[in-house]
C-alpha positions in Angstrom: 207.0 39.3 -94.2 208.8 42.8 -94.0 210.6 43.6 -90.8 208.1 45.9 -90.0 205.4 43.4 -90.2 207.4 41.2 -87.8 208.3 43.8 -85.4 204.8 44.9 -85.0 203.3 41.2 -84.7 205.7 40.9 -81.4 203.1 43.0 -78.9 200.2 40.9 -80.5 202.4 37.7 -80.0 203.6 39.1 -76.3 200.0 39.6 -75.2 198.8 36.5 -76.5 201.4 34.6 -74.2 200.9 36.6 -71.4 197.5 35.9 -71.3 197.9 32.1 -71.9 200.4 32.4 -68.8 198.0 34.1 -66.6 195.1 31.5 -67.6 197.5 28.8 -66.4 198.5 30.1 -63.7 194.8 30.4 -62.6 194.3 27.3 -63.5 196.7 25.9 -61.0 195.9 28.1 -58.4 192.5 27.0 -58.3 194.0 23.1 -58.9 195.9 23.4 -56.2 193.6 25.4 -53.9 190.9 22.2 -54.5 193.8 20.0 -53.5 194.3 21.8 -50.4 190.6 21.5 -49.9 190.2 18.1 -50.5 193.3 17.6 -47.1 191.8 19.9 -44.9 189.2 18.1 -42.2 185.5 19.1 -43.2 183.8 21.2 -40.8 181.5 18.6 -38.7 178.4 19.6 -37.0 177.6 17.4 -33.5 175.4 14.9 -34.0 174.1 12.4 -31.9 175.1 10.1 -34.3 178.0 9.6 -36.7 177.6 10.4 -40.3 176.4 7.2 -42.4 179.6 8.2 -44.6 181.9 7.4 -42.1 180.5 4.3 -40.9 182.8 1.6 -40.0 183.9 -1.5 -41.8 181.5 -3.6 -39.9 182.1 -7.0 -38.3 185.9 -8.3 -38.3 186.7 -10.9 -40.8 187.8 -14.3 -39.9 186.6 -16.7 -36.6 185.7 -14.4 -33.3 185.6 -15.8 -30.0 184.1 -14.3 -26.6 186.2 -14.6 -23.6 185.2 -14.1 -20.0 187.6 -11.8 -17.4 187.5 -10.8 -14.0 188.7 -7.6 -12.2 186.7 -6.1 -13.6 184.4 -8.0 -14.7 184.5 -8.0 -19.1 183.6 -9.3 -21.9 186.7 -9.6 -24.6 186.5 -10.3 -28.2 189.4 -12.2 -30.0 190.1 -12.7 -33.4 190.8 -15.8 -35.0 194.8 -15.7 -34.0 193.8 -14.5 -30.4 194.6 -10.8 -30.6 192.0 -9.1 -28.4 189.7 -6.8 -30.8 187.5 -5.3 -28.4 187.1 -4.7 -24.5 183.6 -4.2 -22.9 183.3 -4.1 -19.4 180.2 -4.7 -17.2 178.4 -1.2 -16.0 180.3 0.8 -18.3 179.4 2.4 -21.6 182.9 3.2 -23.1 184.4 0.3 -24.9 187.8 0.2 -26.3 188.2 -1.4 -29.9 191.3 -1.8 -31.9 191.7 0.0 -35.2 194.2 1.5 -37.1 197.4 2.9 -35.5 197.5 6.7 -34.6 200.1 8.8 -33.2 199.0 11.6 -30.9 201.6 14.6 -29.7 201.5 18.2 -28.0 204.9 19.5 -29.2 204.1 22.7 -27.1 204.6 20.9 -23.6 206.1 17.7 -24.0 208.1 15.3 -26.3 205.8 12.5 -25.2 204.6 10.5 -28.5 201.4 8.1 -27.8 201.2 5.6 -30.6 198.0 3.7 -30.5 195.6 1.2 -32.1 193.1 1.8 -29.3 189.6 3.7 -30.2 187.6 4.5 -27.1 184.0 4.8 -28.2 180.9 5.4 -25.9 178.0 2.5 -26.2 174.1 3.7 -26.1 173.9 1.1 -23.0 176.1 0.1 -20.3 177.3 -3.3 -20.8 176.4 -6.6 -19.0 177.4 -10.2 -20.1 175.4 -11.6 -22.7 174.9 -8.3 -24.2 177.0 -9.7 -27.5 173.4 -11.2 -28.2 171.4 -8.1 -27.9 170.4 -6.5 -31.2 171.3 -3.2 -29.4 175.0 -3.8 -29.8 174.9 -5.7 -33.4 173.7 -2.5 -34.6 176.3 -0.5 -33.0 178.9 -3.0 -33.5 178.7 -2.8 -37.1 178.4 0.4 -37.5 181.5 1.3 -35.0 184.1 -1.1 -35.6 186.4 0.2 -37.7 185.1 3.4 -38.0 187.4 6.3 -38.5 184.6 8.8 -36.9 186.0 10.8 -34.0 186.4 8.6 -30.9 187.1 10.1 -27.2 190.8 10.3 -28.0 190.8 12.2 -31.2 188.1 14.5 -29.6 190.2 15.1 -26.5 192.9 16.4 -28.8 190.9 18.8 -30.1 191.2 21.1 -27.2 195.1 20.9 -26.7 197.6 23.8 -27.4 196.9 25.6 -31.1 194.2 23.0 -31.7 192.3 24.2 -35.1 188.8 25.7 -34.2 185.9 23.5 -35.5 182.3 24.9 -36.0 179.2 23.2 -36.1 176.1 23.7 -38.9 174.6 26.5 -36.0 178.1 28.2 -36.1 178.8 27.3 -32.5 182.6 26.7 -32.1 182.7 23.1 -30.5 186.3 22.7 -30.6 189.6 24.6 -30.6 193.0 25.2 -28.0 190.8 25.8 -24.9 192.3 27.3 -21.6 192.1 26.4 -18.0 190.0 29.7 -16.9 190.5 33.5 -16.8 193.7 35.0 -14.6 192.8 34.7 -10.9 193.1 39.0 -9.8 194.0 37.5 -6.5 196.3 34.6 -7.8 200.0 34.2 -9.0 202.2 32.1 -11.0 202.1 28.7 -9.4 199.1 29.6 -6.9 195.6 29.7 -8.1 196.9 32.0 -10.9 193.9 30.9 -13.0 190.2 30.7 -12.0 188.5 27.2 -11.6 184.7 26.7 -12.4 184.6 27.0 -16.1 182.4 24.5 -17.8 181.7 23.2 -21.3 179.1 26.1 -21.7 181.4 28.8 -20.7 183.8 27.6 -23.3 180.9 27.0 -26.2 179.5 30.7 -24.9 175.9 29.1 -25.0 173.4 28.9 -22.2 172.5 24.9 -22.3 169.4 23.2 -20.9 170.1 19.9 -19.0 167.8 16.9 -19.1 166.1 18.1 -15.5 165.7 21.8 -17.2 168.1 23.4 -15.4 169.3 25.7 -17.8 173.2 27.3 -16.9 174.2 30.3 -18.7 178.0 31.0 -19.6 180.3 33.9 -18.3 181.8 35.8 -20.8 185.1 36.0 -18.8 185.3 32.2 -19.2 184.6 32.0 -23.1 187.0 29.5 -24.6 187.8 28.1 -21.0 187.4 24.8 -19.2 188.7 23.4 -15.8 189.6 19.7 -15.3 186.2 18.4 -14.5 184.9 21.3 -17.4 186.9 19.4 -20.1 185.9 16.0 -19.1 182.4 17.2 -19.3 183.0 18.4 -23.2 184.7 15.5 -24.3 182.6 13.1 -22.7 179.3 15.1 -22.2 178.6 17.8 -24.6 180.5 15.9 -27.8 180.3 12.0 -27.0 176.7 12.4 -25.6 177.1 11.4 -22.1 174.3 12.3 -19.7 175.3 15.3 -17.7 173.9 16.6 -14.3 173.8 20.8 -14.6 175.5 20.7 -10.8 177.0 17.8 -8.4 173.3 18.0 -6.8 171.0 18.6 -10.1 170.1 16.2 -12.4 171.6 12.7 -13.2 174.4 11.8 -15.0 178.0 13.0 -14.8 178.5 15.0 -12.0 180.0 18.7 -12.1 183.2 18.3 -10.1 186.5 15.7 -9.4 184.9 14.7 -6.3 181.4 14.2 -7.3 182.7 12.2 -10.5 185.0 9.9 -8.7 182.2 9.4 -5.7 179.3 8.6 -8.3 177.9 5.6 -8.7 178.4 5.6 -12.6 180.1 2.9 -14.1 182.6 0.7 -12.6 185.7 2.0 -10.1 188.6 -0.1 -11.7 190.4 1.6 -8.7 188.6 2.3 -5.7 189.3 5.3 -4.1 192.1 4.3 -1.4 191.9 7.4 0.8 193.6 10.8 1.4 197.0 12.7 2.5 199.5 10.4 2.3 201.9 8.1 -0.4 199.9 4.9 1.5 196.6 6.1 -0.2 198.2 5.5 -4.0 196.9 2.2 -5.9 199.2 -0.2 -5.1 198.8 -1.2 -9.0 197.8 0.6 -11.9 197.8 -2.5 -14.4 194.5 -2.6 -14.4 193.9 0.9 -16.3 192.4 0.8 -20.0 192.6 3.4 -22.3 189.5 6.0 -21.5 189.4 5.5 -17.8 188.9 8.5 -15.9 191.5 9.0 -13.2 191.4 11.2 -10.0 194.3 13.0 -8.0 194.1 14.5 -4.9 196.6 17.3 -5.5 195.7 20.6 -3.3 196.4 20.0 0.7 193.5 22.6 1.6 190.9 20.4 -0.1 191.6 17.5 2.6 189.9 14.5 1.6 188.4 16.2 -1.5 189.5 15.0 -5.0 190.3 18.0 -6.6 191.9 16.7 -10.1 190.3 14.8 -13.0 191.7 13.6 -16.4 191.4 10.6 -19.1 194.0 7.8 -19.3 195.2 7.7 -22.7 197.9 4.9 -23.0 201.5 4.2 -22.9 203.6 6.6 -24.5 206.9 5.6 -26.8 208.8 5.5 -23.5 206.5 2.7 -21.7 205.0 6.0 -19.5 201.4 5.8 -18.8 199.9 9.0 -19.7 196.8 11.3 -19.3 195.3 14.0 -20.8 193.3 16.8 -18.2 192.9 20.6 -18.1 195.6 22.4 -16.1 196.2 25.6 -14.8 199.9 25.2 -15.5 199.3 24.6 -19.1 196.3 26.9 -19.6 194.2 24.1 -21.0 194.0 20.5 -21.7 197.2 19.0 -22.1 199.7 15.7 -21.7 202.4 17.6 -21.2 205.1 18.2 -18.3 204.6 21.9 -17.4 203.8 21.7 -13.5 204.5 17.8 -13.5 204.8 15.6 -16.4 201.6 13.8 -16.9 202.5 10.1 -16.0 200.4 7.8 -13.9 203.5 5.9 -13.1 206.8 6.2 -11.4 207.0 8.8 -8.2 206.3 12.2 -10.0 203.7 14.3 -8.9 201.2 13.4 -10.6 201.5 9.3 -9.7 202.2 10.1 -6.1 198.6 12.2 -6.4 196.6 9.3 -7.8 194.0 8.2 -5.6 191.3 6.2 -8.0 190.0 5.1 -11.8 186.8 4.8 -13.1 185.3 3.2 -16.3 182.1 4.8 -17.5 
């Protein structure tokens, strides 16, 4: 082969090499994208029932025993080694199931880390003694025990700072970083800086018709916002399908405000309301609390004996403190954080002193 021929073939060889490299690069790019997409959580529709594809592992293996406990009246399912598998409280629809360990954090506002095996789910009916023999419970338990479908905790943390947006099949952005409310033109930092009264339909930006036929319409200024009770309503009501009242007066179900939630006859009061306005009104013990319980506070002296804040107890953090999550003005949205007061129910902190009661729905 002549030198000229060799030199003449090099551009062609170079072109083939470049094309091969480009093809390989494109292939790797596509494969990497597929891999990343596989890791990313799928967009989920908000449905009344979990996707059958993510159903639970059925009944736990081995011998199980049922035990009845008091204060409050409840049924506990234990495994063959005595470990608690699930707890069901009379007159309550929330059940605590033992499942895979998870860690919840909120780096923007706290160093607290919650590592828990508790999964809190909503049953279709309130529990009563003997419900373990009912067909509705057997079906529900087989579907939910061991399931990795979002429970109340997973849902609750889908609204904290920087939480990614989730969109349902109808195009409604039903989850993602939530604010507390719009800025109050008459407020100031640390004093009513943000307006209350943002409910779940404001966050969603859609009209919502309640079971009694009342239709509530969102305010544009409150888009992507939920105050403390609005946050509980989006988690328990819109997402988990617990019945909701349109207001504190209209309809049946979970009322609109913290005070009415606390004083309603729904569920069971695991810490009955103990009074108003003084440290003596603080519960003498909070050991009865179970993950998923609603906790109620009296924070503002201007509201007198009216309870003005509600959150959800999520369990102990890795430092042993009892932590709750709620939508708060100081953090501008749902938080387990320390801004404006640590989200602790134990000790002598701001929220611990203001705790007045707890309810298990």
